[in-house]
mmCIF file of the C-alpha atoms, coordinates in Angstrom:
data_MODEL
# 
_entry.id   MODEL 
# 
loop_
_atom_site.group_PDB 
_atom_site.id 
_atom_site.type_symbol 
_atom_site.label_atom_id 
_atom_site.label_alt_id 
_atom_site.label_comp_id 
_atom_site.label_asym_id 
_atom_site.label_entity_id 
_atom_site.label_seq_id 
_atom_site.pdbx_PDB_ins_code 
_atom_site.Cartn_x 
_atom_site.Cartn_y 
_atom_site.Cartn_z 
_atom_site.occupancy 
_atom_site.B_iso_or_equiv 
_atom_site.pdbx_formal_charge 
_atom_site.auth_seq_id 
_atom_site.auth_comp_id 
_atom_site.auth_asym_id 
_atom_site.auth_atom_id 
_atom_site.pdbx_PDB_model_num 
ATOM 1   C CA . ASN A 1 1   ? -5.496  -34.783 -1.114  1.00 0.00 ? 1   ASN A CA 1 
ATOM 2   C CA . MET A 1 2   ? -3.804  -32.317 1.202   1.00 0.00 ? 2   MET A CA 1 
ATOM 3   C CA . ARG A 1 3   ? -3.739  -31.643 4.930   1.00 0.00 ? 3   ARG A CA 1 
ATOM 4   C CA . PHE A 1 4   ? -3.586  -28.026 6.113   1.00 0.00 ? 4   PHE A CA 1 
ATOM 5   C CA . ASN A 1 5   ? -2.758  -26.768 9.607   1.00 0.00 ? 5   ASN A CA 1 
ATOM 6   C CA . LEU A 1 6   ? -2.805  -23.094 10.548  1.00 0.00 ? 6   LEU A CA 1 
ATOM 7   C CA . CYS A 1 7   ? -0.146  -21.809 12.899  1.00 0.00 ? 7   CYS A CA 1 
ATOM 8   C CA . PRO A 1 8   ? 1.514   -18.629 14.092  1.00 0.00 ? 8   PRO A CA 1 
ATOM 9   C CA . ARG A 1 9   ? 4.096   -17.748 11.436  1.00 0.00 ? 9   ARG A CA 1 
ATOM 10  C CA . PRO A 1 10  ? 7.531   -18.885 12.637  1.00 0.00 ? 10  PRO A CA 1 
ATOM 11  C CA . THR A 1 11  ? 10.169  -16.159 12.845  1.00 0.00 ? 11  THR A CA 1 
ATOM 12  C CA . LYS A 1 12  ? 12.706  -18.382 11.069  1.00 0.00 ? 12  LYS A CA 1 
ATOM 13  C CA . ALA A 1 13  ? 13.244  -17.364 7.445   1.00 0.00 ? 13  ALA A CA 1 
ATOM 14  C CA . ASN A 1 14  ? 12.334  -20.109 4.967   1.00 0.00 ? 14  ASN A CA 1 
ATOM 15  C CA . TRP A 1 15  ? 10.545  -22.125 7.629   1.00 0.00 ? 15  TRP A CA 1 
ATOM 16  C CA . THR A 1 16  ? 9.285   -25.587 6.792   1.00 0.00 ? 16  THR A CA 1 
ATOM 17  C CA . TYR A 1 17  ? 6.478   -27.925 7.838   1.00 0.00 ? 17  TYR A CA 1 
ATOM 18  C CA . GLN A 1 18  ? 8.904   -29.648 10.223  1.00 0.00 ? 18  GLN A CA 1 
ATOM 19  C CA . ASP A 1 19  ? 9.617   -26.355 12.050  1.00 0.00 ? 19  ASP A CA 1 
ATOM 20  C CA . VAL A 1 20  ? 6.072   -26.272 13.461  1.00 0.00 ? 20  VAL A CA 1 
ATOM 21  C CA . LYS A 1 21  ? 5.098   -28.578 16.312  1.00 0.00 ? 21  LYS A CA 1 
ATOM 22  C CA . SER A 1 22  ? 1.558   -29.906 16.167  1.00 0.00 ? 22  SER A CA 1 
ATOM 23  C CA . SER A 1 23  ? 0.905   -28.245 19.543  1.00 0.00 ? 23  SER A CA 1 
ATOM 24  C CA . ALA A 1 24  ? 1.269   -24.871 17.754  1.00 0.00 ? 24  ALA A CA 1 
ATOM 25  C CA . TYR A 1 25  ? -1.582  -25.566 15.315  1.00 0.00 ? 25  TYR A CA 1 
ATOM 26  C CA . THR A 1 26  ? -4.420  -23.148 15.949  1.00 0.00 ? 26  THR A CA 1 
ATOM 27  C CA . THR A 1 27  ? -7.345  -21.339 14.390  1.00 0.00 ? 27  THR A CA 1 
ATOM 28  C CA . THR A 1 28  ? -7.216  -18.434 16.870  1.00 0.00 ? 28  THR A CA 1 
ATOM 29  C CA . PHE A 1 29  ? -4.955  -15.446 16.258  1.00 0.00 ? 29  PHE A CA 1 
ATOM 30  C CA . SER A 1 30  ? -4.451  -12.032 17.820  1.00 0.00 ? 30  SER A CA 1 
ATOM 31  C CA . VAL A 1 31  ? -5.068  -8.807  15.910  1.00 0.00 ? 31  VAL A CA 1 
ATOM 32  C CA . GLY A 1 32  ? -1.859  -8.042  13.989  1.00 0.00 ? 32  GLY A CA 1 
ATOM 33  C CA . GLN A 1 33  ? -0.399  -11.524 14.430  1.00 0.00 ? 33  GLN A CA 1 
ATOM 34  C CA . LYS A 1 34  ? 1.331   -13.165 11.473  1.00 0.00 ? 34  LYS A CA 1 
ATOM 35  C CA . ALA A 1 35  ? -0.015  -16.570 10.432  1.00 0.00 ? 35  ALA A CA 1 
ATOM 36  C CA . GLY A 1 36  ? 1.157   -19.446 8.301   1.00 0.00 ? 36  GLY A CA 1 
ATOM 37  C CA . VAL A 1 37  ? -0.010  -22.750 6.871   1.00 0.00 ? 37  VAL A CA 1 
ATOM 38  C CA . ALA A 1 38  ? 1.824   -26.015 7.365   1.00 0.00 ? 38  ALA A CA 1 
ATOM 39  C CA . ALA A 1 39  ? 0.616   -28.280 4.557   1.00 0.00 ? 39  ALA A CA 1 
ATOM 40  C CA . ARG A 1 40  ? 1.224   -31.828 3.464   1.00 0.00 ? 40  ARG A CA 1 
ATOM 41  C CA . ILE A 1 41  ? 0.315   -33.559 0.221   1.00 0.00 ? 41  ILE A CA 1 
ATOM 42  C CA . LEU A 1 42  ? -1.166  -36.949 1.114   1.00 0.00 ? 42  LEU A CA 1 
ATOM 43  C CA . SER A 1 43  ? -1.018  -38.504 -2.324  1.00 0.00 ? 43  SER A CA 1 
ATOM 44  C CA . ARG A 1 44  ? 1.409   -38.756 -5.195  1.00 0.00 ? 44  ARG A CA 1 
ATOM 45  C CA . TYR A 1 45  ? 2.324   -35.419 -6.730  1.00 0.00 ? 45  TYR A CA 1 
ATOM 46  C CA . TYR A 1 46  ? 4.535   -34.044 -9.447  1.00 0.00 ? 46  TYR A CA 1 
ATOM 47  C CA . THR A 1 47  ? 6.784   -31.027 -9.381  1.00 0.00 ? 47  THR A CA 1 
ATOM 48  C CA . SER A 1 48  ? 6.312   -28.355 -11.979 1.00 0.00 ? 48  SER A CA 1 
ATOM 49  C CA . HIS A 1 49  ? 7.721   -24.972 -12.958 1.00 0.00 ? 49  HIS A CA 1 
ATOM 50  C CA . LYS A 1 50  ? 4.210   -23.577 -13.319 1.00 0.00 ? 50  LYS A CA 1 
ATOM 51  C CA . VAL A 1 51  ? 3.562   -20.450 -11.252 1.00 0.00 ? 51  VAL A CA 1 
ATOM 52  C CA . VAL A 1 52  ? 0.399   -20.832 -9.187  1.00 0.00 ? 52  VAL A CA 1 
ATOM 53  C CA . ALA A 1 53  ? -1.539  -18.334 -7.103  1.00 0.00 ? 53  ALA A CA 1 
ATOM 54  C CA . THR A 1 54  ? -2.569  -19.146 -3.558  1.00 0.00 ? 54  THR A CA 1 
ATOM 55  C CA . VAL A 1 55  ? -5.542  -16.965 -2.634  1.00 0.00 ? 55  VAL A CA 1 
ATOM 56  C CA . TYR A 1 56  ? -6.840  -16.504 0.905   1.00 0.00 ? 56  TYR A CA 1 
ATOM 57  C CA . VAL A 1 57  ? -10.460 -15.349 1.252   1.00 0.00 ? 57  VAL A CA 1 
ATOM 58  C CA . PHE A 1 58  ? -11.996 -14.333 4.577   1.00 0.00 ? 58  PHE A CA 1 
ATOM 59  C CA . ARG A 1 59  ? -15.768 -14.065 5.074   1.00 0.00 ? 59  ARG A CA 1 
ATOM 60  C CA . ASN A 1 60  ? -17.756 -12.683 8.002   1.00 0.00 ? 60  ASN A CA 1 
ATOM 61  C CA . ALA A 1 61  ? -20.853 -14.221 9.627   1.00 0.00 ? 61  ALA A CA 1 
ATOM 62  C CA . ASP A 1 62  ? -23.001 -12.841 6.770   1.00 0.00 ? 62  ASP A CA 1 
ATOM 63  C CA . ASN A 1 63  ? -20.759 -14.726 4.306   1.00 0.00 ? 63  ASN A CA 1 
ATOM 64  C CA . SER A 1 64  ? -19.572 -11.402 2.871   1.00 0.00 ? 64  SER A CA 1 
ATOM 65  C CA . ILE A 1 65  ? -15.946 -11.221 1.768   1.00 0.00 ? 65  ILE A CA 1 
ATOM 66  C CA . VAL A 1 66  ? -14.148 -8.871  4.157   1.00 0.00 ? 66  VAL A CA 1 
ATOM 67  C CA . HIS A 1 67  ? -10.498 -9.558  3.284   1.00 0.00 ? 67  HIS A CA 1 
ATOM 68  C CA . THR A 1 68  ? -8.453  -11.239 0.562   1.00 0.00 ? 68  THR A CA 1 
ATOM 69  C CA . CYS A 1 69  ? -4.742  -11.664 -0.087  1.00 0.00 ? 69  CYS A CA 1 
ATOM 70  C CA . PHE A 1 70  ? -2.604  -13.876 -2.305  1.00 0.00 ? 70  PHE A CA 1 
ATOM 71  C CA . THR A 1 71  ? 0.868   -15.116 -3.142  1.00 0.00 ? 71  THR A CA 1 
ATOM 72  C CA . GLU A 1 72  ? 2.366   -16.482 -6.356  1.00 0.00 ? 72  GLU A CA 1 
ATOM 73  C CA . GLN A 1 73  ? 5.013   -19.171 -6.415  1.00 0.00 ? 73  GLN A CA 1 
ATOM 74  C CA . ARG A 1 74  ? 6.288   -21.959 -8.621  1.00 0.00 ? 74  ARG A CA 1 
ATOM 75  C CA . TRP A 1 75  ? 4.499   -25.204 -7.771  1.00 0.00 ? 75  TRP A CA 1 
ATOM 76  C CA . GLY A 1 76  ? 7.777   -27.129 -7.411  1.00 0.00 ? 76  GLY A CA 1 
ATOM 77  C CA . ASP A 1 77  ? 9.154   -24.499 -5.009  1.00 0.00 ? 77  ASP A CA 1 
ATOM 78  C CA . MET A 1 78  ? 6.085   -24.777 -2.763  1.00 0.00 ? 78  MET A CA 1 
ATOM 79  C CA . TRP A 1 79  ? 6.829   -28.350 -1.704  1.00 0.00 ? 79  TRP A CA 1 
ATOM 80  C CA . ASN A 1 80  ? 9.693   -30.292 -0.163  1.00 0.00 ? 80  ASN A CA 1 
ATOM 81  C CA . GLN A 1 81  ? 9.001   -34.027 -0.365  1.00 0.00 ? 81  GLN A CA 1 
ATOM 82  C CA . GLY A 1 82  ? 5.274   -33.341 -0.074  1.00 0.00 ? 82  GLY A CA 1 
ATOM 83  C CA . ASP A 1 83  ? 5.557   -30.840 2.781   1.00 0.00 ? 83  ASP A CA 1 
ATOM 84  C CA . GLY A 1 84  ? 4.750   -27.156 2.331   1.00 0.00 ? 84  GLY A CA 1 
ATOM 85  C CA . ALA A 1 85  ? 4.985   -24.053 4.488   1.00 0.00 ? 85  ALA A CA 1 
ATOM 86  C CA . PHE A 1 86  ? 3.170   -20.907 3.412   1.00 0.00 ? 86  PHE A CA 1 
ATOM 87  C CA . ASP A 1 87  ? 3.056   -17.434 4.882   1.00 0.00 ? 87  ASP A CA 1 
ATOM 88  C CA . ILE A 1 88  ? -0.445  -15.980 4.893   1.00 0.00 ? 88  ILE A CA 1 
ATOM 89  C CA . PRO A 1 89  ? 0.257   -12.409 3.688   1.00 0.00 ? 89  PRO A CA 1 
ATOM 90  C CA . SER A 1 90  ? -2.263  -10.862 6.090   1.00 0.00 ? 90  SER A CA 1 
ATOM 91  C CA . LEU A 1 91  ? -5.255  -11.615 8.287   1.00 0.00 ? 91  LEU A CA 1 
ATOM 92  C CA . PRO A 1 92  ? -8.373  -9.487  8.782   1.00 0.00 ? 92  PRO A CA 1 
ATOM 93  C CA . GLU A 1 93  ? -7.533  -6.404  10.840  1.00 0.00 ? 93  GLU A CA 1 
ATOM 94  C CA . ASN A 1 94  ? -10.591 -6.564  13.116  1.00 0.00 ? 94  ASN A CA 1 
ATOM 95  C CA . SER A 1 95  ? -11.366 -9.044  15.852  1.00 0.00 ? 95  SER A CA 1 
ATOM 96  C CA . GLY A 1 96  ? -14.152 -11.495 15.125  1.00 0.00 ? 96  GLY A CA 1 
ATOM 97  C CA . SER A 1 97  ? -14.982 -14.891 13.696  1.00 0.00 ? 97  SER A CA 1 
ATOM 98  C CA . TYR A 1 98  ? -14.290 -15.573 10.035  1.00 0.00 ? 98  TYR A CA 1 
ATOM 99  C CA . LYS A 1 99  ? -14.571 -18.355 7.484   1.00 0.00 ? 99  LYS A CA 1 
ATOM 100 C CA . MET A 1 100 ? -11.277 -18.739 5.626   1.00 0.00 ? 100 MET A CA 1 
ATOM 101 C CA . ASP A 1 101 ? -10.969 -20.347 2.192   1.00 0.00 ? 101 ASP A CA 1 
ATOM 102 C CA . ILE A 1 102 ? -7.645  -21.200 0.577   1.00 0.00 ? 102 ILE A CA 1 
ATOM 103 C CA . TYR A 1 103 ? -7.597  -21.535 -3.205  1.00 0.00 ? 103 TYR A CA 1 
ATOM 104 C CA . ILE A 1 104 ? -4.567  -22.969 -4.974  1.00 0.00 ? 104 ILE A CA 1 
ATOM 105 C CA . ASP A 1 105 ? -4.407  -22.372 -8.707  1.00 0.00 ? 105 ASP A CA 1 
ATOM 106 C CA . GLY A 1 106 ? -8.115  -21.485 -8.705  1.00 0.00 ? 106 GLY A CA 1 
ATOM 107 C CA . ALA A 1 107 ? -9.316  -24.620 -6.901  1.00 0.00 ? 107 ALA A CA 1 
ATOM 108 C CA . LEU A 1 108 ? -10.676 -24.590 -3.364  1.00 0.00 ? 108 LEU A CA 1 
ATOM 109 C CA . ALA A 1 109 ? -8.088  -26.497 -1.336  1.00 0.00 ? 109 ALA A CA 1 
ATOM 110 C CA . TYR A 1 110 ? -9.130  -25.825 2.262   1.00 0.00 ? 110 TYR A CA 1 
ATOM 111 C CA . GLN A 1 111 ? -11.852 -24.209 4.375   1.00 0.00 ? 111 GLN A CA 1 
ATOM 112 C CA . THR A 1 112 ? -11.874 -23.511 8.092   1.00 0.00 ? 112 THR A CA 1 
ATOM 113 C CA . ASN A 1 113 ? -13.236 -21.130 10.682  1.00 0.00 ? 113 ASN A CA 1 
ATOM 114 C CA . ILE A 1 114 ? -10.801 -18.811 12.411  1.00 0.00 ? 114 ILE A CA 1 
ATOM 115 C CA . LYS A 1 115 ? -11.044 -16.338 15.232  1.00 0.00 ? 115 LYS A CA 1 
ATOM 116 C CA . ILE A 1 116 ? -9.178  -13.037 15.521  1.00 0.00 ? 116 ILE A CA 1 
ATOM 117 C CA . LYS A 1 117 ? -9.108  -11.689 19.072  1.00 0.00 ? 117 LYS A CA 1 
# 
């Protein structure tokens, strides 16, 4: 079980979950804006040296994939006492409404609707 909150990407290098106030959580971004994910594991977890891919998939109203991006990181480096902070490498370049899926190590971890204006 995990909780995900989207936010504007903080300018601080190596930002953490605690660097983002809940009032900053949003699903609306401007064209060209950098975004991040503040995440929290809600159950017991184990650290590992395994490298996992985090894949971001964006779909339009027709459910067609219009943008994808990914990162790779060691599982144990992704979390600090159950808290994680991830930079989304890029968002769709055009304004509109999108469905965003986040896959971690091949498993769907989170889905939400976002708006780019």
